[in-house]
N, C-alpha and C positions, 0 to 999 in steps of 0.2 A: 915781552916777558917781564915778570915781576922781579923785584929785587932779590927775593929768596931763590928763585930759579937761577938768577945770575950768579948768586953766591955759590949754589951747588955746582954749577958748571965750572965756576972759577976754581972751586976746590978740587973737583975730580979731574978736571982737565978736559981738553978738546976731544980726545978719543972716546969718551963716554957719551957724547952727544949722539952718535950713530945708533948705539944700542937703545937709547931712550926713544928715538924716533921709530925704531922697529917695534918696540913694545906698544907704543901708542897706536900704530897701524893695526897690529893684531887685535888689540882690544876693541877698536872701532869696528873691525870686520865681524867679530863674533857678535857684537851687539846688533849690528845690521841684519845678520842672518836670523837671530832669535826673535826679534820684534817685527810685526807686520808693518806695512806702510800705513801711516795714519790715514783714516777715511776708508780703508778697505774692510769689508765685512767677512771675507772668506779667510779661512785658516788653512794653512798648508799642513797636510798630514805628514806624519813621520814616515820614514822609509819603510818600517815594518807594516804600518797601516796601509800604505800604498800597495805593498806587495799582496796583502790579504784582499784588498779590493779588486785587484786585477785578476785574482784566482776565481772569485764568485761571478757567475754569469748574471746578466740582467734579468730580473723577474719578468715573466711573460704575463700578459693579461688574458686570464682564462674565462672571461665573461663571454657569453654567446651573443651573437648578432642575429638579425633577421635573415641574412643570407646563410650564415653558418651557425645554426643553433647548437647549444651545448648538449652533448650526449654523454651520459655516464654509464659505463659498462660495469655490471655487477658480476664479479667472478667468485664462484664458490671457493671457500677456503679449502685447503687440502684436507682439513679435519672433517668437514661436511661430506666431501666426496668419499672419504674413507668410511664414514658411518653408513652412507647409502649402500656402499658396496658390501658392508658387513650384513646389513638387513636383507639384501637380495640373496646373499649366500645362505643366511639363516632360513629364509622362506623356501629356498630351493632344496635345502638340506632336510626339511621336515619329513618324517617317515609317513607312509601311506596308512590311513586309518582303517579302511575296509574297501576291498575290491579296487584298489589302486586310487582311491579318492582320499582327499584330505579330510580332516575332521569338520572343517567349515562346510565343504560340499556335501558330506554325508548328512550333516545337521539340516541343511537347506532342503535336501530331498526328503528327509524324514518329516520335516514340517509340512511340506506340500502334501505328502501322503496322509498326514493327520487331517488336513483341511478337507481332502477328498472324502475320507472316511466319515468325518463329521457331517458333511453335506448329505452323503448317502443315508446316514442314520437319521438326520432330520427329515429327509423325504419319506423314509419308512415310517417314522413316527406320525407324520402328517397323514399318510395313507391309512395307517391303523386307526388314528382318531376319527377319520372320515367314515371308515367302515363300521367302527364301533358306534358312532353316533347314528349312522343309518340303521344298524341293528337295533339300537335302543328305540329309535322312532318307530320302527316296524313292530317291535314288541309292545310298545305303548299303544299304537293304533289297534293292534289285535286285541289287547286287553280292553280298550275302550269299546271296541266293536262287540266283544263278548259281554262286557258289563256296561252296556250303553244306557243312557237315559231313555225314558219312554213316557211321553206325555199322553195322558188318557183324559178324555172328557168325562167328568163325573156327573155334572148336572147342567141342564139348560132350563132356566125358569123364566116364565113370562111375568112381566110386571104391568099392572094397570088392568082396567076393565075393558071388555070387548063391547063396544057400542059405537054408534054413528059419531064421527068426528073425534073419536078417542085416539090418543096416541099411545101406542104400546112400546115398552122397552123390554130388554131381556138381560138376564145375568147368566154368564157362563163360568162354571167352576171347573178348573183343570187341576190335575195332580201329576206329579212325577212318580210313576210307578217303577222306574228303573233303579239302578244302583248308583251310577255316577251322576253328578249335577247336570242339569239342563239349563242352557242359556237362552232365555226367551228373546225373540227378535221382533216378531210381528204377529198381529191378530186382526182378524176381520170376520164379520158376521152379517147376515142379511135375512130379512123376513120376506117371504114370498106368499101371496094369496092368489089362487087361481081356481077355476072350476074343477070339480073332482074328476070329471071325465077327460081332462086335458093332461097330456103327458108332460113330464118335466123337460126343461131345456137340456140340450145335449151336454153342456158344460155349465158349471156354476158361474153366475155373474155377480160381481161385487162392485160396490161404490167406493170411490177413493176417499170420500169424506168420512167413511165409517172405519177406515183402517187405523189401527193403533200401532205405532212403532216404538219399540223399547231398545235400550242400549245394553243388550246382552244381560238382562236381569237373570241372576243365578237362582235357580229353583232346585233346592236339594231334594234328595229322595224322600218320598212320602209327604212332602209339604204341598198343600193345595194353594191355588192362586185364583182369585175371583176377578173376572172382567165385568164390572158392574155397569148397569144402566146403559147398555149399548143401544144406540138409536134404532128404533123400529119404524113402523109405518103409521101414518094418520089414516085410520080406517074410514072408508066411505060407508054410506048407508047400505049399499048393496053388498059390500064385502062383510060388514058386521053381521047383517042378517043371514048372509050365505054361510058364514062360519057357524053361527048358532044353529041354523037349520041343517047344517052339514051338506049343503049343496056346493059349498066351496071348501077348499082345503088350505090351511095355513102351514107353511113349511118354515123352518129356520135352519140355515146351514152356514158353515164358516170353516175356519182353519186356524191352527196355531203353528207358527214357524219357529224353530229353535235350533240350537247347535250343541254339539257335544264338546268334550275337552280337546278333541283333535280338530276342531273347527269344521266338522262335517255338518252340513245343513240338512235338517230333517223336518218333516211336516206331518202333522196330524189333522185330518179333516173330519168334520162331523156333519150329520144330517138327521134332523128331527121333524116329526109331524105332530101337529097339535091334535089332541084327542079330546073330544067334548063328551062329558058324561053327565047325564041328568039324574040326580039323586031323588029318592022318594018324596022329600019335602018340597020338591019343585025347584030346587036350586040347581044350577049348572056348574059343574067343575071341569076345568080345562087344564091340560098339562101336556108337555112335549114328551113324546116317546120315540125311541130309536127306530129309524127306518133303514132297512137294508138296501143300499144302493152303492155298488162299488165305485161309481163315478163321483159320489158325494161323500161317502164314508170310507176312509182308508187311513193307513199309517205307513210312513216311510221309515 
């Protein structure tokens, strides 16, 4: 003990030494309880904090595992269930529109009826248009038949001189004497020389190389058309002398095929016989004249 302590103890007396020791012990105990042990990292919680920690349970790990996956259950809030109940009540409380049906049901049925009526109307219109077109076509065909085109053979002329080894050609002039246009399609003609005492073949015979094909050439009413320089025959000496001496007869026959506006195919056939006339000055005049034969001369 220092000299100052000794002096204090000497002044106060021996009985004060016990109280001093008690104060020192209490002071050291309080300091020991407030400060942790040097080197220790843990702090001692106060009694209030310890009490609060003991009340809270330990947090659980809500993460799922492979064996027990995490499921979350969604529960409608009381407000949502209430709204659904109100909507059901409103739909059930709607008054009937007509015949015990709601407005939506009646609208759907009415729409279906409109579709059916529209389909029936379309079918009726299609049928009417078909019959109307048919009536128009029949009326047009009747008009064309009544006012049909008509091809008539106006002239058949011979070109060239009649003599041995002479080649003769012919020109045929046709005209549309009908009212509606005629569409020319095909023409053919042939020259035939045979003895005057021989009858004609039963049916006309034509050569393919003398046929002329046209692509529906339109011939209006009253307009002529000329088939020029149609190929004829190379006359032999016997044929030429026979025609001039009138022991043989030269015929020219042919046909014109045409169509009307309704695409009806029609045909006009002609048949001509060469007539030889000797005039007073010694010259000979020849020309084709019409010969009546229903197998060679006709109109369709």
